C-alpha positions as CSV (number, residue, x, y, z in Angstrom):
1,M,20.5,103.8,110.5
2,K,20.5,107.4,111.6
3,K,23.2,109.4,109.9
4,L,26.2,110.3,112.1
5,R,27.0,113.9,111.3
6,P,30.2,115.5,112.7
7,P,29.6,119.2,113.6
8,S,29.7,121.0,110.3
9,T,30.8,124.2,112.0
10,S,34.0,122.7,113.5
11,P,36.8,125.3,113.1
12,S,39.5,122.6,113.0
13,R,38.5,121.2,109.7
14,P,37.1,123.9,107.2
15,K,34.7,122.7,104.6
16,T,35.8,122.4,101.0
17,L,37.5,125.7,100.1
18,F,36.6,125.6,96.4
19,T,34.2,123.3,94.6
20,G,34.3,122.7,90.8
21,N,31.1,122.5,88.7
22,C,31.4,118.7,88.5
23,M,30.5,118.2,92.1
24,A,26.8,118.4,91.5
25,A,26.8,115.9,88.7
26,A,29.1,113.2,90.2
27,R,27.9,110.9,93.0
28,D,31.2,109.2,93.9
29,R,34.1,110.8,95.6
30,L,37.7,109.8,95.9
31,I,39.6,111.4,98.9
32,I,43.3,111.8,98.8
33,F,44.2,111.8,102.6
34,G,47.7,113.2,103.2
35,R,49.9,115.8,104.6
36,Y,51.6,118.9,103.3
37,P,55.3,118.1,103.4
38,V,57.2,120.2,106.0
39,P,60.9,119.4,106.8
40,G,61.2,118.3,110.4
41,K,57.4,117.7,110.8
42,T,56.7,115.1,108.1
43,K,57.6,111.4,108.1
44,T,59.3,112.0,111.4
45,R,60.1,108.3,112.0
46,L,62.3,108.4,108.9
47,I,64.2,111.6,109.8
48,P,67.1,109.6,111.5
49,A,67.6,107.7,108.2
50,L,66.7,110.4,105.6
51,G,67.1,113.7,107.3
52,P,64.3,116.3,107.7
53,V,64.3,117.4,104.1
54,G,64.7,113.9,102.7
55,A,61.7,112.7,104.8
56,A,59.6,115.6,103.6
57,N,60.7,115.0,100.0
58,L,59.6,111.3,100.3
59,Q,56.1,112.6,101.4
60,R,56.0,115.0,98.5
61,R,56.9,112.3,96.0
62,L,54.4,109.7,97.3
63,T,51.6,112.3,97.4
64,E,52.3,113.4,93.9
65,K,52.3,109.8,92.7
66,T,49.0,109.1,94.5
67,L,47.3,112.2,93.0
68,L,48.5,111.3,89.5
69,T,46.9,107.8,89.9
70,A,43.7,109.4,91.2
71,K,43.6,111.8,88.2
72,K,44.0,108.8,85.8
73,F,41.1,107.0,87.5
74,A,38.9,110.2,87.4
75,A,39.6,110.5,83.7
76,R,37.9,107.1,83.2
77,H,35.0,107.5,85.7
78,K,32.5,110.0,86.9
79,V,34.1,110.8,90.2
80,V,35.2,113.9,92.2
81,I,38.7,114.0,93.7
82,E,39.1,115.8,97.0
83,C,42.4,116.5,98.6
84,C,42.1,116.4,102.4
85,F,45.4,117.5,103.9
86,E,46.9,118.1,107.3
87,G,49.1,121.2,107.5
88,G,49.9,123.8,104.9
89,T,47.6,126.5,103.6
90,P,45.4,126.8,100.5
91,R,48.1,129.0,98.9
92,K,50.9,126.6,99.6
93,V,49.0,123.6,98.4
94,K,48.1,125.4,95.2
95,D,51.8,126.4,94.7
96,W,52.7,122.7,95.2
97,L,50.0,120.8,93.3
98,G,48.5,123.5,91.1
99,S,44.8,124.2,91.0
100,I,42.8,121.7,93.0
101,S,39.0,121.9,92.6
102,N,38.2,120.3,96.0
103,L,40.5,121.0,98.9
104,S,39.8,120.5,102.6
105,F,41.8,120.2,105.8
106,Q,41.7,117.4,108.3
107,Q,39.9,117.7,111.6
108,A,42.0,117.7,114.8
109,G,42.2,114.5,116.7
110,D,43.6,111.0,116.2
111,L,43.8,109.3,112.8
112,G,40.4,107.6,113.2
113,R,38.6,110.8,114.0
114,R,40.1,112.5,111.0
115,I,39.3,109.6,108.6
116,R,35.7,109.4,110.0
117,S,35.2,113.2,109.6
118,A,36.4,113.2,106.0
119,L,34.3,110.2,105.0
120,F,31.1,111.2,106.8
121,D,31.3,114.8,105.4
122,A,31.5,113.5,101.9
123,L,28.6,111.1,102.4
124,N,26.5,113.7,104.1
125,E,27.0,115.9,101.0
126,G,25.1,113.4,98.9
127,N,27.8,111.2,97.5
128,K,26.7,107.5,97.1
129,R,30.2,106.0,97.3
130,V,33.2,107.5,99.0
131,V,36.7,106.0,98.9
132,L,39.6,107.4,101.0
133,V,43.2,106.5,100.2
134,G,46.4,107.4,102.0
135,T,49.5,108.6,100.3
136,D,52.1,106.2,101.6
137,I,51.4,103.3,99.2
138,P,53.6,103.1,96.1
139,G,51.7,100.1,94.8
140,I,48.3,101.8,94.4
141,T,46.9,101.7,90.8
142,V,43.9,102.8,88.9
143,E,42.7,99.2,88.8
144,I,42.8,98.8,92.6
145,I,40.8,102.0,93.0
146,E,38.3,100.6,90.5
147,Q,38.0,97.5,92.6
148,A,37.3,99.5,95.7
149,F,34.4,101.4,94.1
150,A,33.0,98.3,92.5
151,A,33.0,96.5,95.9
152,L,30.8,99.1,97.4
153,H,27.9,97.9,95.2
154,N,27.6,94.8,97.4
155,H,29.5,95.6,100.6
156,D,29.1,98.2,103.3
157,V,32.8,98.7,103.9
158,V,35.9,98.1,101.7
159,L,39.4,98.1,103.2
160,G,42.8,98.1,101.6
161,P,45.0,96.2,104.2
162,S,48.6,97.0,104.6
163,T,51.3,94.6,105.6
164,D,52.0,96.5,108.9
165,G,48.6,95.7,110.3
166,G,46.8,98.9,109.3
167,F,44.9,99.9,106.1
168,W,45.7,102.2,103.3
169,L,42.2,102.6,101.9
170,M,38.7,102.7,103.3
171,G,35.5,103.0,101.4
172,L,31.9,103.5,102.6
173,K,28.5,104.0,101.1
174,R,26.8,105.0,104.3
175,P,28.2,106.5,107.5
176,V,28.8,103.5,109.7
177,D,31.0,104.1,112.7
178,V,33.8,101.6,112.8
179,F,36.3,104.0,114.4
180,E,35.7,103.9,118.1
181,G,37.9,101.8,120.3
182,V,40.6,101.3,117.6
183,D,44.3,101.7,118.7
184,W,45.2,104.0,115.9
185,G,48.9,103.8,115.0
186,S,49.3,100.3,116.3
187,P,49.6,97.0,114.2
188,R,46.1,96.1,115.6
189,V,44.2,98.7,113.5
190,L,43.0,96.3,110.8
191,A,42.0,93.5,113.1
192,Q,40.1,95.8,115.5
193,T,38.3,97.5,112.6
194,L,37.2,94.2,111.1
195,A,36.0,93.1,114.6
196,L,33.9,96.2,114.9
197,A,32.4,95.6,111.4
198,R,31.6,92.0,112.2
199,K,29.9,93.0,115.5
200,M,27.7,95.5,113.6
201,G,26.9,92.9,110.9
202,L,28.5,94.8,108.1
203,A,29.6,93.2,104.8
204,V,33.3,93.9,104.4
205,C,35.5,93.5,101.3
206,L,39.2,93.2,101.7
207,L,41.4,94.3,98.8
208,E,45.0,92.9,98.3
209,F,47.6,93.6,100.9
210,L,50.1,96.4,100.0
211,W,53.1,97.7,101.8
212,D,53.6,101.4,102.8
213,V,56.8,103.4,103.1
214,D,57.3,103.7,106.8
215,T,60.7,102.2,107.7
216,P,64.3,102.6,106.3
217,E,63.9,99.1,104.7
218,D,60.7,100.3,103.0
219,V,62.6,103.3,101.6
220,K,65.3,101.1,100.1
221,K,62.7,99.0,98.5
222,W,60.8,102.0,97.2
223,R,64.0,103.6,95.8
224,V,64.8,100.5,93.8
225,Q,61.3,100.2,92.4
226,E,60.9,103.9,91.5
227,S,64.6,104.6,90.6
228,V,64.7,107.5,93.1
229,P,68.0,109.3,93.7
230,E,69.8,108.7,96.9
231,T,70.2,112.3,97.9
232,F,67.8,115.3,97.8
233,L,70.5,117.8,96.8
234,T,74.0,118.0,95.5
235,V,76.0,121.2,95.9
236,V,78.7,121.6,93.2
237,I,81.5,124.0,94.1
238,P,83.9,124.9,91.2
239,A,87.3,125.8,92.7
240,L,90.8,127.0,91.6
241,N,93.3,128.0,94.3
242,E,90.7,128.9,96.8
243,E,92.3,127.8,100.1
244,N,91.4,131.0,101.8
245,Y,87.7,130.6,101.2
246,I,86.9,127.0,100.3
247,H,86.4,125.8,103.9
248,R,83.6,128.4,104.5
249,A,81.8,127.4,101.3
250,V,82.0,123.7,102.2
251,L,81.0,124.1,105.8
252,S,78.0,126.3,104.8
253,A,76.9,123.6,102.3
254,T,77.4,120.6,104.6
255,D,74.1,119.1,105.6
256,R,72.7,115.5,106.1
257,D,70.3,116.0,103.2
258,T,73.1,117.0,100.7
259,E,76.1,115.8,98.9
260,V,79.0,118.3,98.5
261,I,81.2,118.0,95.4
262,V,84.2,120.3,94.9
263,A,85.1,120.3,91.2
264,D,88.8,121.4,91.2
265,G,90.4,122.9,88.1
266,G,94.0,122.2,89.0
267,S,94.7,124.0,92.3
268,I,98.3,124.1,93.5
269,D,97.5,125.4,96.9
270,G,95.7,123.7,99.8
271,T,92.2,123.8,98.3
272,V,91.9,120.1,97.7
273,R,93.3,119.1,101.0
274,L,91.0,121.5,102.9
275,A,87.9,120.4,101.0
276,E,88.6,116.7,101.6
277,S,89.3,117.2,105.3
278,L,85.8,118.7,105.6
279,G,84.1,115.7,104.0
280,A,83.6,117.1,100.5
281,R,84.0,114.8,97.5
282,V,86.7,116.2,95.3
283,I,86.8,115.6,91.6
284,H,89.6,116.8,89.2
285,C,88.7,118.3,85.8
286,T,89.8,120.8,83.2
287,R,90.0,124.4,84.3
288,G,87.0,126.6,83.4
289,R,84.0,127.3,85.6
290,A,81.4,126.0,83.1
291,R,83.4,122.8,82.5
292,Q,84.0,122.3,86.2
293,Q,80.3,122.7,87.1
294,N,79.3,120.4,84.4
295,C,81.7,117.7,85.5
296,G,80.4,118.0,89.1
297,A,76.8,117.7,87.9
298,A,77.6,114.7,85.8
299,V,78.6,112.6,88.9
300,A,76.1,114.1,91.3
301,K,73.8,111.7,93.2
302,G,71.3,114.3,94.1
303,E,67.8,114.8,92.7
304,N,68.5,118.5,92.6
305,L,71.6,120.6,91.9
306,L,72.9,123.8,93.5
307,F,76.0,125.6,92.1
308,L,78.0,127.5,94.7
309,H,81.0,129.7,94.0
310,A,84.0,128.9,96.2
311,D,84.0,132.3,97.8
312,T,80.3,132.2,98.7
313,R,78.5,131.0,101.9
314,L,75.0,129.6,101.9
315,P,72.5,130.7,104.6
316,E,71.5,128.6,107.5
317,G,68.6,126.3,106.7
318,Y,69.2,126.7,103.0
319,V,68.2,123.1,102.2
320,S,64.6,123.7,103.4
321,Q,64.5,126.9,101.3
322,V,65.5,124.9,98.2
323,F,62.9,122.3,99.0
324,E,60.1,124.9,99.4
325,T,61.2,126.8,96.3
326,L,61.2,123.7,94.1
327,M,57.8,122.5,95.3
328,T,55.8,123.6,92.3
329,P,53.9,121.7,89.5
330,W,56.0,123.6,86.9
331,P,59.7,123.6,86.2
332,V,61.6,126.1,88.4
333,M,65.1,127.4,88.8
334,G,65.9,129.1,92.0
335,A,68.5,131.4,93.5
336,F,69.2,133.3,96.7
337,R,69.5,137.0,97.5
338,F,72.9,138.5,96.9
339,K,75.1,139.9,99.7
340,T,78.8,140.5,100.3
341,D,80.9,140.7,103.4
342,F,82.0,144.2,102.3
343,R,79.6,146.3,104.4
344,T,79.5,149.9,103.1
345,P,76.5,152.1,102.2
346,L,77.4,151.9,98.5
347,M,77.7,148.2,98.6
348,R,74.3,147.9,100.2
349,L,72.9,149.9,97.3
350,V,74.5,147.5,94.9
351,E,72.9,144.6,96.8
352,W,69.5,146.2,96.6
353,V,69.8,146.8,92.9
354,T,70.8,143.2,92.4
355,H,67.8,142.1,94.4
356,L,65.5,144.1,92.1
357,R,67.1,142.7,89.0
358,S,66.8,139.2,90.3
359,T,63.2,139.6,91.5
360,Y,61.6,141.5,88.7
361,L,63.7,140.7,85.7
362,R,64.3,137.1,86.8
363,R,68.0,137.2,86.0
364,P,70.0,135.8,88.9
365,Y,73.8,135.4,88.5
366,G,76.0,132.5,89.5
367,D,77.1,134.2,92.8
368,Q,73.6,133.8,94.0
369,A,73.8,130.0,94.2
370,I,71.5,128.9,91.3
371,F,69.7,125.7,91.9
372,M,67.2,123.5,90.0
373,K,66.2,119.8,89.4
374,K,69.0,117.8,87.9
375,S,66.6,116.7,85.1
376,I,66.1,120.3,84.1
377,F,69.8,121.0,84.0
378,E,70.5,117.9,81.9
379,K,67.7,118.7,79.5
380,A,69.3,122.2,78.9
381,G,72.6,120.6,78.2
382,G,74.3,122.0,81.2
383,F,76.3,125.2,81.3
384,P,77.4,126.3,77.8
385,A,81.2,126.0,77.1
386,V,81.9,129.8,77.2
387,P,84.8,131.6,78.9
388,I,82.6,134.1,80.6
389,A,79.0,134.6,81.9
390,E,78.1,130.9,81.7
391,D,75.5,131.5,84.4
392,L,73.8,134.2,82.4
393,F,73.6,132.1,79.3
394,L,72.1,129.2,81.2
395,V,69.5,131.3,82.9
396,R,68.5,132.9,79.6
397,H,68.3,129.5,77.8
398,L,66.1,127.9,80.5
399,S,63.8,130.9,80.7
400,K,63.3,131.3,76.9
401,H,63.6,127.7,75.5
402,E,62.6,125.4,78.4
403,N,59.8,127.5,79.9
404,V,61.5,127.3,83.3
405,Q,60.3,129.9,85.8
406,V,62.8,131.7,88.1
407,A,62.0,131.9,91.8
408,M,63.9,133.6,94.6
409,A,64.5,131.9,97.9
410,P,64.0,134.1,101.0
411,G,67.6,133.7,102.3
412,A,70.8,135.4,101.2
413,V,74.1,134.0,100.3
414,V,77.2,136.0,101.4
415,T,79.9,136.4,98.8
416,S,83.4,137.6,99.5
417,G,83.8,141.3,98.7
418,R,87.4,140.9,97.7
419,R,86.9,142.1,94.1
420,W,84.6,144.9,95.3
421,K,87.2,146.0,97.9
422,T,90.1,145.9,95.4
423,L,88.3,147.8,92.5
424,G,85.7,149.6,94.4
425,P,81.9,149.2,94.1
426,L,81.5,151.7,91.3
427,K,84.3,150.4,89.1
428,T,83.3,146.8,89.6
429,T,79.7,147.6,88.7
430,W,80.8,149.5,85.6
431,I,83.0,146.6,84.4
432,N,80.1,144.2,84.9
433,Q,77.8,146.4,82.8
434,L,80.4,146.8,80.1
435,M,80.6,143.0,79.8
436,L,76.8,142.9,79.4
437,M,76.8,145.6,76.8
438,G,79.7,143.9,75.0
439,M,77.6,140.6,74.8
440,A,74.6,142.5,73.6
441,M,76.7,144.1,70.8
442,G,78.0,140.7,69.7
443,I,81.6,141.2,70.8
444,S,83.6,137.9,71.0
445,L,83.3,136.2,74.4
446,D,87.0,135.3,74.3
447,T,87.7,139.0,73.9
448,L,85.4,140.0,76.7
449,S,86.9,137.3,78.9
450,R,90.4,138.7,78.4
451,L,89.2,142.3,79.0
452,Y,87.5,141.2,82.2
453,K,90.5,139.4,83.6
454,R,92.8,142.3,82.7
455,S,90.5,144.9,84.3
456,S,90.2,142.8,87.5
């Protein structure tokens, strides 16, 4: 049969961007066929149930699991892994998954055209067997991929059928066109593909039926199997007599992808009532910001944690910024830019200096809404039980002992300028620097805490 070659100069699907040295030696290729997760544009059918960030996070988790399985398979066999994605950029994919030797992007068109192009390109480059797998199948294993490649010794086509009438894997050893006339996206995909193959006299191997994560019921099943947290993000707000500010903090944090916890340290004003009226979950704990934040984190249902001061407001779209910041193959702690509602030229200078410190010295403070994966926070032991600068000690510990990188989200939180207005920007800055110098000199933290409260 004459080879069917898609136009190699098609601008909609660039060729492999980078090819490792193993490409020439290997004759088999495994293609991971997925999408770069973008909130609001990924897994859109699940957005009503999960929210835009929750749906994108599902896509991220499934893709990472599939790639991990593929790497385990490649470690046993002489095969090249290619990631063929829709959306994103080479830089974004690298920031997400690390260095990928073979990265390509899908051709425009329906699903069949994109699968056809990816498979035919790989075959036309000299590979003897090519297997393409989707990223929506939690049940895919190394053994199943081994079965797919083995089947291509005696079959023209191998298919991994899904329970919804489609397929999650396709393998070819020559470019046979079984893609035309298929109602892609319908429950008839598998039946129509098999009918085309029979009409062409092709030998087809069917693997076992697996289910993909495509409905809210699938998500529930997947969460039970994989022990996945219910919520993408939990925002923990430590509070003590903050009735004048707590409503702004809670409202700024409220999002369908988040859980909001107010850890109250014994307020005697309307803080608790206001927080509960806005839908926040209020827990009561011993006074002390470190203890309060640790208590909130201990009962959090989110996969990630964000610690928000009660007099601080988060920027619009902050959840998507957290999602993007934490999409890295290495452990990351993030924070936002610092701003206050005290708008003076001197205050803007303070904000600029704070931004430089956070960006270049990687030392954000607690009033910048620090966030990280819950697993990283728990591994570090939470905030240390100190009376002052618990945020600084945690950041230093994570950076030095847990090899956690600090990344800055593009947005800015807005903190109340009440202290800056009362003391003035210069005096407030001087007091803060005195506290840092005192800690560097080894002065007791209890002493520094008393001095700080007295000066404020």
